C-alpha positions in Angstrom: -0.2 -0.1 0.2 2.0 2.9 -0.6 4.8 5.5 -1.2 8.0 4.9 0.9 9.8 8.2 2.8 13.5 8.4 2.1 16.3 7.5 4.1 17.6 11.4 4.3 14.2 12.0 7.3 15.8 15.6 7.6 12.4 16.4 4.9 9.9 14.7 7.0 11.0 16.5 10.0 9.1 19.7 8.7 6.0 17.8 8.6 3.0 16.7 10.9 3.5 12.7 11.1 0.9 10.7 11.7 0.0 6.9 12.5 -2.7 5.0 10.5 -5.2 6.6 8.2 -8.5 8.1 9.9 -9.9 11.5 9.7 -7.8 13.0 12.7 -5.0 11.0 13.0 -2.9 10.4 16.4 0.5 13.1 16.4 3.8 11.1 17.4 6.2 14.5 17.2 5.0 17.4 18.5 6.5 20.0 16.0 5.0 22.4 14.4 2.7 21.2 11.7 2.9 22.3 8.2 0.7 20.7 5.7 2.0 18.6 2.7 0.5 18.5 -0.6 0.1 15.5 -3.0 3.3 16.6 -5.4 5.0 17.2 -2.7 4.5 13.4 -1.4 5.0 12.4 -5.1 8.5 13.8 -5.1 9.8 12.4 -1.5 12.3 10.0 -2.1 11.3 5.9 -1.3 13.1 3.7 1.4 11.9 0.2 2.0 9.9 -0.4 5.0 8.5 3.1 5.4 5.2 3.9 3.7 2.8 6.4 4.0 -0.5 8.2 3.0 -1.7 11.7 3.2 -5.0 12.5 5.2 -5.5 16.1 5.0 -2.3 17.4 4.5 -0.8 15.1 7.1 1.7 12.4 6.8 0.2 9.0 8.3 2.0 6.2 8.8 0.7 2.7 6.9 1.7 -0.5 8.9 3.2 -3.1 6.5 0.7 -6.6 5.6 0.6 -9.5 6.4 1.6 -12.5 3.7 -1.8 -13.7 4.2 -3.3 -10.3 3.2 -1.3 -10.3 0.2 -2.9 -13.7 -0.8 -6.3 -12.0 -0.5 -5.2 -8.6 -2.4 -3.7 -10.9 -4.8 -6.7 -13.0 -5.4 -9.0 -9.9 -5.6 -6.7 -8.4 -8.6 -6.7 -11.3 -10.3 -10.7 -12.2 -10.0 -11.3 -8.4 -11.3 -8.3 -8.3 -13.3 -9.4 -11.5 -15.5 -13.0 -10.4 -15.8 -12.2 -6.3 -16.8 -9.6 -7.3 -19.0 -11.4 -10.0 -20.9 -14.2 -7.5 -21.9 -12.6 -4.2 -22.3 -13.9 -2.3 -19.1 -11.3 -0.7 -17.8 -8.3 -1.1 -15.9 -7.5 -2.9 -12.7 -5.0 -1.7 -10.5 -2.9 -3.3 -7.6 -1.9 -2.3 -4.3 0.6 0.5 -4.4 -1.4 2.7 -7.2 -1.9 6.2 -5.1 -5.6 8.4 -5.7 -5.7 11.9 -4.8 -8.8 12.3 -3.2 -9.2 15.6 -1.8 -7.4 18.7 -2.4 -6.6 21.9 0.1 -5.8 20.4 2.0 -4.3 17.4 0.0 -5.6 13.1 1.4 -3.8 10.5 -0.7 -5.2 7.0 -0.4 -3.9 3.7 -1.9 -6.2 1.0 -1.9 -5.9 -2.2 -2.2 -7.1 -3.0 -5.6 -8.7 -0.5 -7.8 -11.0 -0.5 -11.5 -11.4 2.2 -13.3 -13.5 2.1 -16.3 -12.8 2.6 -19.8 -14.5 5.7 -20.4 -13.1 7.8 -17.6 -9.2 6.3 -18.6 -7.1 9.1 -20.5 -6.2 8.8 -23.8 -2.4 7.4 -24.7 -0.2 6.5 -21.9 -1.4 6.5 -18.7 0.3 9.2 -16.2 3.5 8.4 -14.1 2.1 9.7 -11.3 -0.6 10.1 -8.8 -4.4 9.8 -10.0 -6.4 12.9 -9.7 -9.8 11.4 -8.3 -10.9 8.3 -6.7 -11.0 5.2 -8.6 -14.8 4.0 -10.1 -14.2 0.9 -7.5 -11.6 0.5 -4.3 -11.1 -2.2 -2.4 -9.7 -1.9 1.0 -8.9 -5.3 2.8 -8.8 -5.0 6.5 -5.5 -6.2 8.4 -6.1 -7.0 12.0 -4.3 -3.9 13.0 -7.0 -1.6 11.3 -9.6 -0.3 13.3 -13.2 0.2 12.4 -13.4 4.1 12.4 -10.7 4.3 10.0 -11.6 1.9 7.7 -15.3 3.7 7.6 -13.1 7.1 7.3 -11.6 5.7 4.2 -15.0 4.4 2.8 -16.8 8.1 3.1 -13.7 9.5 1.8 -13.6 7.5 -1.6 -17.6 7.5 -2.1 -17.4 11.8 -1.5 -14.6 12.1 -4.1 -16.6 9.9 -6.7 -16.2 6.1 -6.1 -19.4 4.3 -7.1 -18.7 1.0 -5.7 -16.2 0.3 -2.7 -15.9 -3.4 -1.4 -14.3 -3.5 2.6 -13.3 -7.4 3.0 -13.0 -8.7 6.2 -10.7 -11.4 6.3 -11.4 -13.1 10.0 -15.2 -12.7 9.3 -14.5 -14.1 6.0 -17.0 -11.7 4.6 -17.5 -8.5 2.3 -18.8 -5.4 3.2 -20.4 -3.4 0.1 -20.8 0.2 0.1 -22.4 2.8 -2.6 -22.8 6.3 -2.9 -26.7 6.0 -2.4 -26.0 4.9 1.3 -26.8 1.3 0.2 -24.7 -1.3 2.6 -24.7 -4.9 2.1 -22.9 -7.3 3.8 -22.1 -10.4 1.5 -21.6 -13.7 3.1 -18.9 -16.2 2.2 -21.3 -18.4 0.3 -22.6 -15.8 -1.4 -21.8 -13.9 -5.0 -20.4 -11.2 -4.8 -21.4 -8.7 -8.0 -20.1 -5.7 -9.8 -23.3 -4.1 -10.3 -23.3 -0.9 -13.3 -19.5 -0.3 -12.6 -18.8 -4.4 -13.7 -21.4 -5.5 -15.2 -21.8 -9.2 -15.6 -19.0 -9.4 -12.1 -19.9 -12.6 -10.1 -17.7 -13.9 -7.5 -18.5 -16.4 -4.5 -17.4 -14.9 -1.5 -14.9 -17.6 -0.3 -13.0 -17.6 -3.7 -11.4 -14.5 -2.3 -9.7 -16.5 0.3 -9.1 -19.7 -2.4 -5.3 -19.5 -1.7 -5.3 -18.5 2.0 -6.9 -22.1 3.3 
């Protein structure tokens, strides 16, 4: 999930750094707050082991993911990519792609998987920078250290920024919460089918398939 900050941590010291990704993250450094822009985050050097998102102009550290988490993300990506690419519906992007979903102050989020419909893709090559705007579908796989309010905050941000569908995958419960802009939330159980709705017409997958590699 996200950008890594460079070894030259003197750059980071100018900014307010926080842990996790809620609306009002907890401060880990009592320093004068300087809000960061998405462009400044993009320019930060990357170093393995340090991952960050941007929440209302503040750096938010995101813990690394487990192997099981990675397996589930890979399963989601494969199912979506196979379906969308065969039908020319758009592009499915994996973990690591960042979206600027709010400006002034800036918020940059990195879903575990995402889909952008073909009609919303730029003509020509995809830009080599953060994506401006939310994906049509954002997928978040919940980790054991994620708090429910943090997850809800991300869902709200995606929907407010224009996402038409958000899936939250709960590995321990083996369920998926489905959110839409109209405010309807649906819980899909392990033996039920997850559907793509108007975002991915015709997509259907049994929720248990998402966890197939994790048995």
